[in-house]
C-alpha positions in Angstrom: 37.0 19.8 -79.5 35.9 23.1 -78.2 35.7 21.7 -74.7 39.2 20.3 -75.0 40.6 23.5 -76.5 39.0 25.5 -73.7 40.7 23.3 -71.2 44.1 23.3 -72.9 44.3 27.1 -73.5 45.0 28.1 -69.9 47.6 25.4 -69.4 49.5 26.4 -72.6 49.6 30.1 -71.5 50.7 29.1 -68.0 53.5 26.9 -69.4 54.8 29.6 -71.6 55.0 32.0 -68.7 56.9 29.4 -66.7 59.3 28.8 -69.5 59.9 32.5 -70.2 60.8 33.3 -66.6 64.3 31.9 -66.5 65.2 33.7 -69.7 63.9 37.2 -69.1 64.0 37.4 -65.3 66.7 34.9 -64.5 69.0 37.4 -62.8 66.2 38.9 -60.7 65.1 35.5 -59.7 68.7 34.6 -58.6 68.9 37.8 -56.7 65.7 37.2 -54.9 66.9 33.7 -54.0 70.1 35.2 -52.8 68.3 37.8 -50.8 66.0 35.4 -49.0 68.6 33.5 -47.0 70.3 36.8 -46.2 67.1 38.3 -44.8 66.4 35.1 -42.9 69.9 35.2 -41.5 69.5 38.8 -40.5 66.2 38.0 -38.8 67.7 35.1 -36.9 70.7 37.4 -35.9 68.3 40.0 -34.6 66.3 37.5 -32.6 69.5 36.0 -31.3 70.8 39.4 -30.3 67.5 40.2 -28.6 67.5 36.9 -26.6 71.1 37.5 -25.7 70.4 41.0 -24.4 67.5 39.7 -22.4 69.6 37.0 -20.8 72.4 39.4 -20.0 69.8 41.8 -18.5 68.3 39.1 -16.3 71.7 37.8 -15.2 72.9 41.3 -14.5 69.7 41.9 -12.5 70.2 38.8 -10.4 73.8 39.9 -9.7 72.4 43.3 -8.8 69.9 41.7 -6.4 72.7 40.0 -4.5 74.7 43.3 -4.4 71.7 45.3 -3.2 70.7 42.9 -0.4 74.4 42.5 0.7 75.0 46.2 0.8 71.8 46.8 2.8 72.6 43.9 5.2 76.1 45.2 5.7 74.8 48.7 6.3 72.3 47.5 9.0 74.9 45.3 10.7 77.6 48.0 10.7 75.1 50.4 12.3 74.6 48.1 15.3 78.4 47.6 15.6 78.9 51.3 15.6 76.3 51.8 18.3 78.3 49.6 20.7 81.0 52.3 21.0 79.3 55.4 19.5 75.5 55.6 20.1 74.8 58.9 18.3 72.2 58.0 15.5 71.6 61.6 14.2 75.4 62.3 13.8 75.7 58.9 12.0 72.8 59.8 9.7 74.2 63.3 9.0 77.6 61.9 8.3 76.3 59.3 5.9 74.1 61.7 4.1 77.0 64.0 3.3 78.5 61.2 1.2 75.7 61.7 -1.3 77.7 64.7 -2.6 79.9 62.1 -4.4 77.0 60.7 -6.5 77.1 63.3 -9.3 80.9 63.3 -9.6 80.8 59.4 -9.8 78.0 59.7 -12.4 80.0 62.2 -14.5 83.0 59.9 -14.4 80.9 57.0 -15.7 79.5 59.3 -18.4 83.0 60.2 -19.5 84.1 56.6 -19.7 81.1 55.1 -21.4 80.1 57.8 -24.0 81.8 59.3 -27.0 80.2 62.7 -26.9 82.1 64.3 -24.0 80.6 67.2 -22.1 82.2 69.4 -19.6 81.1 69.0 -15.9 79.3 72.4 -16.1 77.4 71.4 -19.3 76.4 68.1 -17.8 75.4 69.8 -14.5 73.2 72.3 -16.4 71.6 69.5 -18.4 70.7 67.5 -15.3 69.5 70.7 -13.6 66.4 70.6 -15.8 64.8 68.4 -13.2 64.2 71.6 -11.2 62.6 73.4 -14.2 63.4 74.9 -17.6 65.5 77.6 -16.1 67.7 75.2 -14.3 68.6 75.4 -10.6 68.3 78.7 -8.9 68.7 79.5 -5.2 64.9 79.7 -4.7 64.3 76.4 -6.4 67.2 74.9 -4.5 65.6 75.7 -1.2 62.0 75.0 -2.4 62.6 71.6 -3.9 65.5 70.3 -1.9 64.5 71.3 1.6 61.4 69.1 2.0 63.0 66.1 0.4 66.2 66.5 2.5 64.1 66.7 5.7 62.2 63.5 4.8 65.5 61.8 3.9 67.0 62.7 7.2 63.9 61.6 9.2 63.8 58.3 7.4 67.5 57.5 8.2 67.3 58.9 11.7 64.2 56.9 12.7 65.6 53.8 11.1 68.8 54.1 13.2 66.8 54.8 16.3 64.8 51.6 15.7 68.0 49.6 15.4 68.8 50.6 19.0 65.6 49.0 20.2 65.1 46.0 17.9 67.1 43.4 16.1 68.3 44.1 12.5 65.8 41.4 11.2 62.8 43.1 12.8 63.7 46.6 11.6 64.4 45.5 8.1 61.1 43.5 8.0 59.1 46.5 9.3 60.8 48.8 6.8 59.5 46.7 4.0 56.1 48.0 4.9 57.0 51.2 3.1 55.8 49.5 -0.2 52.3 49.2 1.2 52.4 52.9 2.4 53.5 54.0 -1.1 50.5 52.2 -2.6 48.1 53.7 -0.2 49.4 57.2 -0.6 49.6 56.9 -4.4 46.0 55.7 -4.4 44.8 58.6 -2.3 47.1 61.4 -3.6 48.1 60.4 -7.1 44.8 58.7 -7.9 46.5 55.5 -9.0 44.6 52.5 -10.1 42.8 50.6 -7.3 43.9 47.0 -7.0 42.3 44.6 -4.6 45.4 42.4 -4.2 47.4 45.4 -3.1 44.8 46.3 -0.5 45.1 42.8 0.8 48.9 43.3 0.9 48.5 46.5 2.8 46.3 44.8 5.3 48.9 42.0 5.7 51.6 44.6 6.3 49.5 46.2 9.0 48.8 42.8 10.5 52.5 42.1 10.6 53.2 45.4 12.3 50.6 44.7 15.0 51.9 41.1 15.6 55.5 42.5 15.8 54.4 44.9 18.5 52.5 42.2 20.3 55.5 39.9 20.4 56.7 41.5 23.7 53.3 42.4 25.0 52.9 46.0 23.9 55.4 47.4 26.4 59.1 48.1 26.8 61.5 48.9 24.0 59.6 46.6 21.5 56.6 48.9 21.0 58.9 52.0 20.8 61.2 50.2 18.2 58.2 49.1 16.1 56.8 52.7 16.1 60.2 54.1 15.1 60.6 51.5 12.2 57.1 52.2 11.0 57.7 55.9 11.1 60.8 55.4 9.0 58.8 53.4 6.5 56.1 56.1 6.4 58.5 59.0 5.8 60.2 56.9 3.1 56.9 56.3 1.4 56.0 60.0 1.6 59.4 60.9 0.1 58.8 58.6 -2.9 55.2 59.8 -3.5 56.2 63.4 -3.4 59.1 62.8 -5.7 56.8 61.2 -8.2 54.3 64.1 -7.8 56.6 67.1 -8.2 59.6 65.8 -10.1 58.1 62.9 -12.1 60.3 60.3 -13.8 63.9 61.4 -13.7 66.9 60.0 -15.6 69.9 58.6 -13.9 71.9 61.8 -14.2 69.0 63.8 -12.8 68.7 61.5 -9.8 72.4 61.7 -9.2 72.3 65.5 -9.4 69.3 65.6 -7.0 70.9 63.3 -4.4 74.2 65.3 -4.6 72.2 68.5 -4.1 70.5 67.0 -1.0 74.0 66.2 0.3 75.0 69.8 -0.2 71.8 71.0 1.6 72.5 68.5 4.4 76.0 69.8 4.8 75.1 73.5 4.8 71.7 73.7 6.5 71.5 70.6 8.8 75.0 70.7 10.3 73.7 72.8 13.2 71.5 70.0 14.5 74.4 67.7 15.5 76.0 70.7 17.2 72.8 71.4 19.2 72.5 67.8 20.2 76.2 67.8 21.2 76.0 70.9 23.5 72.7 69.7 25.0 74.4 66.4 25.7 71.6 64.4 23.9 74.3 63.0 21.6 77.6 63.6 23.3 81.0 62.2 22.3 84.6 62.8 23.3 87.4 63.9 21.0 87.2 63.3 17.3 90.1 60.9 17.5 88.0 58.6 19.7 85.2 58.2 17.2 85.0 54.8 15.4 85.9 56.3 12.0 86.4 52.8 10.5 82.9 51.7 11.2 81.4 55.0 10.3 83.2 55.3 6.9 82.4 51.7 6.1 78.7 52.4 7.0 78.6 55.5 4.9 80.3 53.8 2.0 77.9 50.9 2.0 75.0 53.2 2.2 76.3 55.1 -0.8 76.8 51.9 -2.7 73.3 50.9 -1.9 71.9 54.2 -3.3 74.0 53.9 -6.4 72.9 50.3 -7.0 69.2 51.1 -6.5 69.3 54.1 -8.9 71.5 52.5 -11.5 69.7 49.2 -11.3 66.3 50.8 -12.1 67.8 52.1 -15.4 69.9 49.1 -16.4 67.6 46.2 -15.4 64.1 45.5 -14.2 62.9 47.6 -11.2 61.2 44.6 -9.6 64.6 43.0 -9.1 65.7 46.0 -6.9 62.6 45.5 -4.7 63.4 41.8 -4.4 67.0 42.7 -3.4 65.6 44.9 -0.6 63.3 42.1 0.5 66.2 39.6 0.6 67.9 41.7 3.2 65.4 40.3 5.8 66.6 36.7 5.6 70.2 38.0 5.2 69.9 39.9 8.5 68.2 37.0 10.1 71.1 34.7 9.2 73.6 37.1 10.6 71.5 37.6 13.8 71.2 33.9 14.4 74.8 32.9 13.5 76.7 35.8 15.0 74.5 37.4 17.6 72.7 34.2 18.6 69.3 35.8 18.5 66.4 33.5 19.2 63.2 34.5 17.4 59.8 33.8 18.8 57.0 32.2 16.8 55.1 35.5 16.8 58.0 37.4 15.4 58.7 34.8 12.7 55.0 34.8 11.7 54.9 38.6 11.6 58.0 38.7 9.4 56.6 36.1 7.0 53.3 38.0 6.7 55.1 41.3 6.0 57.3 39.7 3.4 54.4 38.0 1.7 52.5 41.3 1.5 55.6 42.9 0.0 55.7 40.2 -2.7 52.0 40.8 -3.5 52.7 44.5 -4.0 55.2 43.6 -6.7 52.5 42.1 -8.9 52.0 44.3 -12.0 48.7 46.1 -12.6 47.6 43.8 -15.4 48.4 40.6 -13.5 44.8 39.4 -13.4 44.3 39.7 -17.2 47.7 38.2 -17.9 47.0 35.3 -15.6 43.6 34.6 -17.2 45.1 34.7 -20.7 47.8 32.3 -19.6 45.3 29.9 -18.1 43.1 30.1 -21.2 46.1 29.4 -23.5 47.2 26.5 -21.2 43.6 25.1 -21.4 43.5 25.4 -25.2 46.9 23.7 -25.5 45.7 20.8 -23.2 42.5 20.4 -25.3 44.6 20.3 -28.5 46.9 17.7 -27.1 43.9 15.7 -26.0 42.3 15.9 -29.4 45.6 14.8 -31.1 45.8 11.9 -28.7 42.2 10.9 -29.6 43.0 11.2 -33.3 46.1 9.1 -33.1 44.3 6.4 -31.1 41.5 6.3 -33.7 44.1 6.0 -36.5 45.9 3.1 -34.6 42.5 1.4 -34.1 41.7 1.6 -37.8 45.1 0.3 -38.8 44.8 -2.6 -36.5 41.3 -3.4 -37.8 42.6 -3.3 -41.4 45.5 -5.5 -40.5 43.2 -8.0 -38.9 41.0 -7.9 -42.0 43.9 -8.7 -44.4 45.0 -11.6 -42.2 41.5 -13.1 -42.1 41.3 -13.3 -45.9 43.8 -16.1 -46.5 42.3 -18.1 -43.7 38.9 -18.0 -45.4 
């Protein structure tokens, strides 16, 4: 009896607790039951909203990729059309850079439309001027910070336009993609970024493509000059990006728009004398202003401005890797236009060089932790395969046992 009472006592106390719960805590229990579906619904709503935002971000990024590649292809092709009647690359570069002045007014217009907290243009300008320092933009900082970047910007565009006078748009756009390799090398040397073997391989592939592109016509004539100009443009572009990261760091969209507009002002004030010198020395001579192809030039400058807007806005709104892919897609886009419209025939060497450069560009887009991520993915995939194989073995053994039992039950009546 003592044993039985010892066994029954815990059960009786447990049952009394269970019976007393609906009476004393019935309302709280009902509330907890009511809260549980609500919390699950809110969790499902949050996860659904997150997935929807990710999908919209990816779709917007893909649309942005097409816009970036189309604007860059249109810019490159319009340059070559402009050069047929007006072969003055520095004037075209200077004219297009002046349009950067519109970037900050366009940004402020978007700020007014999309935000509730309105700021005056002067307040927004001062807020974005913090990129130059805590005191904002002064004349000394304007000249010190803007001058070197404006010179590099002008050199990049001018060398790119000069290369388009010597090579096809496909070759120049492919060679310009080497700037990604130069950015990595300079960041590794100057900024002490992490060393990555795959990016060294990509840089070697870019250099190999450059050499093959120069060899396509036998290291003579306009080909080697055009390759040198395109590589020079890629080099100055890489130096611009590395110096921007070194001195100015990561900037917001408003600060970038402010900086590019400031460079446009600097270009208009301090670099306008260079086209005049080239005009009077007859290096770049043109007739009356009415004879200039203003339609092509305005279209070219507008597409260049759109390209800069898309690149800077896309980095903020979507994934930066998609912007790089959009730049890369300009190579097959220009190739399609050159083949269909200009009837350009590419040699095997040029095609191989272009493919090698593009492959190196794609390798440079790999993230820094790509090796560890790949190893984790392969390990998870191997574990999943082993689990599925174990489940298959278990199911097969169960079926075998069930069949043996069935055979055993059938054999009993026959005995």
